[in-house]
N, C-alpha and C positions, 0 to 999 in steps of 0.2 A: 504494499501499498504506499510505504514511501517515497520505494521509487518512481512510483504512477504520480506521486506528487509534484517530486523534482521535475520531472520530465513536464507534466504540465505547467509547472512555473516556468520551466525555460521557455518552451515552447512559447505563452503567453510572453513573456519580459522580450523576447526575439521578436515577436509578432507587432507586438505593440510599438516596437521603437524603430517600426520600417519606416524607409523613406517618402511615404507617403506624406507627408506634411510639408516636406521640403519641394514636392513636386507642384508647380505651378501649375497643372490640371487638378488638382487636389483641393483648390483654396475655394469650395463652393460653400459649405456649411461657416455659418456665422459660429462664433466662440461668447455664445453671452452665458453669465453665471446661472448654473444649475446646482441646487442646494434640494434635494427630494428625499426625506423622509419617507419610510415603507415600512409600515406593521405589519409583520409576517402574519398577526392571528387576524389581520381581517380579511374577511368573505373574499374580496375582490384581488387578492392577493394569494392565496389557498394553492393557485398551483406551484407556486414554489415552494412547496413543499417536498415536490417530489421532485427527483433526478432529473437532468435533461427535459424540463418544463419551461416552460418562459409567458411573462406577461408584458402585453403592451400598456405603456402608461402615455395618454396624450396631454399634450397641452404643456411640455418640457420638450429644452432644447430645440433642434431644429424640426424633427417630424415627428417629436416624442420620442420616448427610449422603450426598449426591448433589455428586460433585466432577465435572464435565465440562471436557475439552478444547471450550474455546472459541474455537480456533485462533488468536488472538493471547496467548490466555491461559488459566490456570485459573481454576475457578469453583467454589467449593465452598457449598452450600444445606442445612438443615437439611430433612430430609425428612417431617416433621410438619406436617400440612397447619396453616395459621395461622390458617385461619377458621371452626374450634371446638377445643374441648376436644379432647387427647391420650385416643385411644380405642383404640390399640394400630392403627389403619389408616395405615401409611405411604404415602408418595409413590411410584410408580413410573415412573422414566425410560424413557422414549419417543424418539428422535431429540432436539429440543432443547425436549421437552415434560417434563412433569413431571405424571402424573394422582393423586389420591388413590384409594385402594383401597377405600374407603366409599361407599355408595352413591351421594351426592353428586356424585362424581368428580368434584371440582374442579379444574380443569388450570391448569397454572401455566408461565411461559418459563422455561429454565434459563439464558437469556440474560440477561433482566433482572431477574427473580423475580417480576414480575407476573402476577396471577391473569388468566388468559384465559376463563373460563367454567367450562361443564360437557361432559364427552366423553358425548357421545351414541354408541349402540349401533352407526350407519353411521361411525364415525369422525370425522365432524365436531364441532367445538366452539361449542354455543351461548354466544355474551356473555352474560355476569353482572354486570352495574353494582353485584350486593349482596355483591359479594364484596371486602369492603376493605382486607383484608391481604394484604401482599404474604409470599414465603419470606422466611426468616431466611437472612441471608447472614453467610457465616464467611471471616475474613482469609485468604487464600492467597500463600506466598512461595514462591518456588521458588530452588533452591542446585543446578545440574545437574541429575541427576534424581532429587534429593527434593523434596519438598513440604513445608511446615509448613503446616497448618491450625488455627485460633486464631480466638479474638474478643473 
């Protein structure tokens, strides 16, 4: 279990420190302040009690925030697609992935934030190396049954 945690931590640190922030094509999302408390005892967050389940919180960040129970920790990502200008389409979580509701169907990993490609009608994901930007990550601090999501 410890080796799984170390591997997960390494993957998270290396992917979240990628170059997408430095890429001029990845500057679509605003850097507004986020300070979101979540009480895991509330019914709207009950899905987060289960591994690999997520919830969408609207009216926070650029397009809302997706919070996922990633087994060993909680992760939070902006629900606005970082590979195009904000346009009202948000990411919809399904398992450990999230897909943009726009026609491009850009799909991302909710475990490391990396773009995976485009969702096809049959449910497969077609890889696309042209997706340069990773999801915008938010810090999650846990204290008992409370989470604080911030940037």
